[in-house]
C-alpha positions, 0 to 999 in steps of 0.5 A: 580304016582309021578311028579319028580322035574324039576329044582332041582339042577338048581333053588335050590339045589337037596341036601335035607340037604343043601336045608333044611338049605338054605330054613330055612335061607330064611324064616323069624321068624315072631311071628304074622302070617297073615291069608292069602286068597291070596299071590303073591310069586316069582319063580326065582332061590333061590339065586335071589328071595328066600329072597322075597319068604321066607319073604312072605310065612313065613308071613302067617299062615300055611294052610291045603291046598294051591292052587298054580297058575303058568304061563306056561313058556314051552308052553306045554299042555293045557292053564288052566291045573290042575295036578291031582291024583299024588304027587309032589316030591321035595328033601324034600319029596313028597307033595300030591295033594288034590284030593277032592278039585281038583276034585271039581274044575274040575267038575264045571269049564268052563275053567280048565281041567285036564292036566299033560303036562303043569306041566312037566318041568314047574318051577313056582309052583314047586319052592314054595313047599320047602318053604311050606314044611319047614313052614308046615309039613302037607299039600296038594295042588292043582297045576294049570297052568294059561296061558294068556287069557282075563279079562272074563276068569280070572274073571270066573276062580277066581269065580270058585275057590272061589266057590270050596273053600267055598264048601270044607269048608277047610282052603285054601290059594291061591298062585300066583307064579310070577316074576315082570318086566324082564330084564330092568334097576333097576330103570325102573323095580321098577317104572313099578312094583310099578304101578302094585303093587299099583293096586294089593294093591287096589284089582283092577283087571281091573286096574292091567290088564290095567297097565300091558298092558299100561306100558308094564310090563313084569310080567310073572305071571300076569294071575295067579295073576289076577285069585288069586285076583278075587278069593280072593275078592270073598272070602271076602278079603279087606286088602293087604300088600306088604311084600317085593320088591327086584330085582335080582340086590340086590342079584347080584350087577348088576343093569343094567338088572334086574328081579323084585320080589314082595311078597304080602299078601291079607286077610280079 
């Protein structure tokens, strides 16, 4: 079975040759790549967030497998849903799911279950794939929707993912797909986002979740980010780097109401 792209022709062009050219222009040509355990990458239309996504994803070493965690914008399906046993199509070709790692996660997880409904129509994971396809011609992935929950659930899922990755003995990077503050003036958005980013760079998941709540930071993928952080720490992460931060105003020129985008790498 195949999952057809939901936002090709909207968030990014559906023309394969034009998409390849666009993504090629967005990814950096960094010679030294970080061996990333975890990443935060944005998921808006490429005209707005593509520069940040391209910078962060081209800053890491290509991996054989990616676990891509995204929020649920549609409200469909299960709260923690893993799409299993079908390939995902993009204009650049099909990407296969790593059935072995996906099966191991499903077998042992208290929280995550198999579900396709939460992925159909959801863009947050899909928009990462053309970048990964451009940077790595041969990989598999595991797509998981992570909805809002409590800190215990995030810690539990992070621990479960780390355990499955260790047991697989595969070279894996976990990508949390998220935009930052939504629809505030540029300076307000940037100020709030930096409060959250500071906690991410400190690998302080509790502090990060506390900042999201205390300052009302409308980061749509804070739940995937929290799970990714927990998993990364469990896998031995100790270092972090903010690769890029921009807002939609940097692309549109309209700073009155923006969305923030951050690219962060977590590594050993």
